[in-house]
Backbone as CSV, one residue per row, in Angstrom:
resi,resn,N_x,N_y,N_z,CA_x,CA_y,CA_z,C_x,C_y,C_z
1,UNK,119.439,97.310,88.671,118.472,97.946,89.420,118.290,97.753,90.787
2,UNK,119.272,96.626,91.493,119.275,96.766,92.824,119.601,97.878,93.399
3,UNK,120.543,98.902,92.821,120.916,100.023,93.536,119.415,100.877,93.496
4,UNK,118.894,100.812,92.736,117.953,101.780,92.428,116.719,101.221,93.250
5,UNK,116.573,99.891,93.658,115.795,99.687,94.971,116.165,100.144,95.858
6,UNK,117.463,99.880,96.368,117.991,100.368,97.576,117.918,101.861,97.728
7,UNK,117.852,102.608,96.394,117.594,104.114,96.971,116.255,104.310,97.047
8,UNK,115.437,103.579,96.471,113.737,103.675,96.885,113.511,103.710,98.615
9,UNK,114.079,102.312,98.990,114.052,102.173,100.246,114.542,102.652,101.523
10,UNK,115.335,103.616,101.002,116.053,104.457,102.011,115.555,105.643,102.290
11,UNK,114.883,106.308,103.728,114.635,107.364,103.998,115.716,108.465,103.307
12,UNK,114.678,109.754,103.130,115.081,110.692,102.272,116.843,110.946,103.020
13,UNK,116.678,111.313,103.980,117.897,111.717,104.610,119.244,110.955,104.599
14,UNK,118.838,109.625,104.237,120.173,108.990,103.642,119.976,108.445,102.415
15,UNK,119.685,109.067,101.608,119.848,109.105,100.067,120.956,109.877,99.785
16,UNK,122.090,109.385,99.104,123.246,109.791,98.663,122.739,110.528,97.460
17,UNK,123.751,111.581,96.717,123.511,112.059,95.658,123.295,111.070,94.224
18,UNK,124.014,109.838,94.604,124.018,108.859,93.325,122.627,108.151,93.460
19,UNK,121.891,107.795,94.518,120.738,107.587,94.855,119.662,108.404,94.244
20,UNK,119.685,109.927,94.348,118.923,110.878,94.153,118.984,110.909,92.499
21,UNK,120.021,110.815,92.033,120.209,110.729,90.516,119.500,109.963,90.052
22,UNK,119.704,108.138,90.361,119.170,107.510,89.805,117.706,107.477,89.683
23,UNK,117.136,107.989,91.139,115.742,107.916,91.041,115.195,109.028,90.288
24,UNK,115.852,110.273,90.116,115.335,111.290,88.909,115.255,110.851,87.595
25,UNK,116.550,109.961,87.187,116.395,109.342,85.892,115.249,108.481,85.882
26,UNK,115.047,107.404,86.949,113.604,106.657,86.922,112.178,107.662,86.374
27,UNK,112.238,108.579,87.281,111.107,109.496,87.300,111.035,110.124,86.032
28,UNK,112.094,110.526,85.449,111.984,111.363,83.969,111.683,110.357,82.997
29,UNK,112.352,109.127,82.848,111.813,108.071,82.012,110.362,107.347,82.197
30,UNK,109.606,107.980,83.202,108.093,107.404,83.285,107.359,107.901,82.001
31,UNK,106.556,107.322,81.132,105.902,107.603,80.313,104.581,108.843,80.840
32,UNK,104.549,108.584,81.831,103.289,109.572,82.320,103.819,110.949,82.439
33,UNK,105.148,111.053,82.962,105.681,112.421,82.998,106.119,113.058,81.546
34,UNK,106.613,112.072,80.957,106.632,112.733,79.718,105.710,112.989,78.756
35,UNK,104.363,112.970,79.184,103.406,113.234,78.308,102.663,114.297,78.873
36,UNK,103.218,114.883,79.889,102.761,116.036,80.564,102.867,117.355,79.659
37,UNK,102.000,118.204,79.705,101.864,119.484,79.087,102.915,120.622,79.211
38,UNK,103.272,120.431,80.553,104.260,121.643,81.126,105.198,120.305,81.736
39,UNK,106.521,120.454,80.894,107.579,119.399,81.831,107.818,119.542,83.431
40,UNK,108.008,118.509,83.925,108.308,118.578,85.360,109.708,119.520,85.574
41,UNK,109.731,120.159,86.597,110.918,120.945,86.814,111.820,120.438,87.723
42,UNK,112.872,120.661,88.006,113.964,120.146,88.881,113.132,119.996,90.146
43,UNK,112.585,121.116,90.735,111.964,121.165,91.774,110.832,119.999,91.952
44,UNK,109.930,119.862,91.187,109.060,118.838,90.908,109.699,117.649,91.271
45,UNK,110.754,117.444,90.445,111.625,115.912,90.648,112.076,115.889,91.845
46,UNK,112.687,116.718,92.269,113.176,116.437,93.724,112.203,116.146,94.760
47,UNK,111.200,116.884,94.608,110.004,116.573,95.706,109.697,115.214,95.348
48,UNK,109.270,114.713,94.480,108.983,113.227,93.850,109.933,112.514,94.689
49,UNK,111.113,112.489,94.303,112.129,111.855,94.696,112.089,111.679,96.500
50,UNK,111.916,112.620,97.169,111.575,112.216,98.534,110.397,112.049,99.112
51,UNK,109.506,111.779,98.081,108.244,110.869,98.726,107.929,109.427,98.129
52,UNK,109.184,109.415,97.178,108.672,108.068,96.857,109.101,106.833,97.944
53,UNK,108.128,105.708,97.583,108.282,104.963,98.466,108.538,103.562,97.748
54,UNK,109.011,102.443,98.613,109.422,101.014,97.987,108.089,100.114,98.622
55,UNK,107.360,99.519,97.514,106.355,98.721,98.130,106.363,97.136,97.404
56,UNK,106.886,96.291,98.275,106.837,94.995,97.616,105.523,94.169,97.564
57,UNK,105.136,93.706,96.426,104.073,92.914,96.320,104.265,91.641,96.117
58,UNK,103.990,90.337,96.761,104.104,89.188,96.132,103.220,88.575,95.187
59,UNK,103.709,87.629,94.417,102.566,87.181,93.452,101.298,87.235,93.475
60,UNK,100.220,87.711,93.169,99.011,87.258,93.342,98.371,88.290,94.269
61,UNK,99.167,89.454,94.666,98.604,90.529,95.552,97.919,91.595,94.763
62,UNK,96.626,91.760,95.226,95.907,93.005,94.605,96.387,94.401,94.784
63,UNK,97.047,95.183,94.324,97.531,96.399,94.693,96.340,97.444,94.286
64,UNK,95.266,97.385,93.473,94.150,98.325,93.313,93.180,97.475,92.918
65,UNK,92.019,98.303,93.756,90.793,97.650,93.376,89.561,98.450,92.748
66,UNK,88.986,98.176,91.695,87.913,99.163,90.958,87.092,99.755,91.823
67,UNK,86.940,101.053,91.799,86.110,101.739,92.467,86.458,102.304,93.854
68,UNK,87.567,101.787,94.582,88.528,102.544,95.632,89.155,103.732,94.882
69,UNK,89.101,104.611,95.881,90.026,105.810,95.821,91.190,105.332,95.881
70,UNK,92.245,106.059,95.045,93.832,105.620,94.949,94.419,107.290,95.001
71,UNK,95.400,107.020,95.444,96.121,108.517,95.482,97.676,108.226,94.915
72,UNK,97.991,106.788,94.847,99.316,106.537,94.454,99.541,106.208,92.879
73,UNK,101.007,106.034,92.778,101.394,106.107,91.276,102.372,104.888,91.372
74,UNK,102.019,103.845,90.912,102.786,102.693,90.564,103.926,102.596,89.423
75,UNK,104.936,102.361,89.941,106.362,102.144,88.792,106.584,100.845,89.324
76,UNK,106.130,99.831,88.369,106.738,98.375,88.500,108.108,98.243,87.897
77,UNK,108.888,98.013,89.283,110.351,97.719,88.695,110.833,96.545,88.103
78,UNK,109.905,95.498,88.636,110.218,94.178,87.856,109.157,93.188,88.386
79,UNK,108.763,92.147,87.245,107.771,91.635,87.508,106.471,91.775,86.640
80,UNK,105.770,91.046,86.586,104.651,91.353,85.686,103.143,91.915,86.312
81,UNK,102.300,92.422,85.485,100.973,93.500,86.165,99.876,92.749,85.474
82,UNK,98.628,92.503,85.909,97.555,91.658,85.353,96.461,92.916,85.672
83,UNK,95.827,93.334,84.710,94.821,94.444,84.980,93.179,93.600,84.413
84,UNK,92.483,93.635,85.600,91.356,92.754,84.877,90.267,93.663,85.589
85,UNK,88.886,93.396,85.003,88.058,94.228,85.398,86.905,93.353,86.651
86,UNK,86.447,93.940,87.269,85.269,93.484,88.418,84.751,91.930,88.018
87,UNK,84.359,92.127,86.495,83.665,90.575,86.219,84.729,89.635,86.033
88,UNK,86.259,89.702,86.107,87.220,89.056,85.902,87.577,88.890,84.599
89,UNK,87.133,89.897,83.573,87.969,89.871,82.222,89.083,90.725,82.600
90,UNK,90.107,89.949,81.778,91.735,90.350,81.669,91.496,91.623,80.567
91,UNK,92.244,92.831,81.022,92.265,93.701,80.040,93.511,94.057,79.514
92,UNK,94.583,93.648,80.347,96.159,93.705,80.056,96.795,93.001,81.179
93,UNK,97.670,92.409,80.392,98.603,91.400,81.139,100.091,91.770,80.621
94,UNK,101.014,92.782,81.409,102.469,93.185,80.695,103.307,92.758,81.758
95,UNK,104.318,92.874,81.029,105.825,92.616,81.955,106.653,93.677,81.928
96,UNK,107.282,93.909,82.854,108.177,95.180,82.730,109.385,94.735,82.178
97,UNK,109.809,95.684,81.315,111.071,95.469,80.609,112.449,95.820,81.349
98,UNK,112.244,96.949,82.616,113.356,97.213,83.126,113.646,98.662,82.743
99,UNK,112.995,99.160,81.747,113.138,100.522,81.029,112.217,101.711,81.337
100,UNK,111.564,101.381,82.313,110.655,102.390,82.692,109.337,102.351,82.046
101,UNK,108.870,101.439,81.588,107.670,101.217,80.809,107.169,99.705,81.002
102,UNK,106.024,99.613,80.489,105.588,98.287,80.277,105.288,97.689,79.070
103,UNK,105.451,96.740,78.764,105.211,96.109,77.183,104.363,94.730,77.289
104,UNK,103.609,94.720,76.411,102.625,93.408,76.281,103.339,92.300,75.967
105,UNK,103.018,91.382,76.831,103.782,89.913,76.414,103.309,89.457,75.024
């Protein structure tokens, strides 16, 4: 997984073929892309590999807020995610398994 993190952190011009292959594998393993009516083309995947960015979020960091515009797709590489409503009700607490998806604790 460390190699994949390094691949995401690199600017596109310094990503090796091995890095791009790892990123492509990560993207095609994501459930959101598997469920598309039309599968991603190689061109789509290459474009996504170029724009993917690494963002570290320490424990307790809010990365999304209800009602705010969001144009990002998050892939949790490691750690836990807590989803809660504005009233504080917890609706989902998942732990990343390292296999491109989340599973409930």
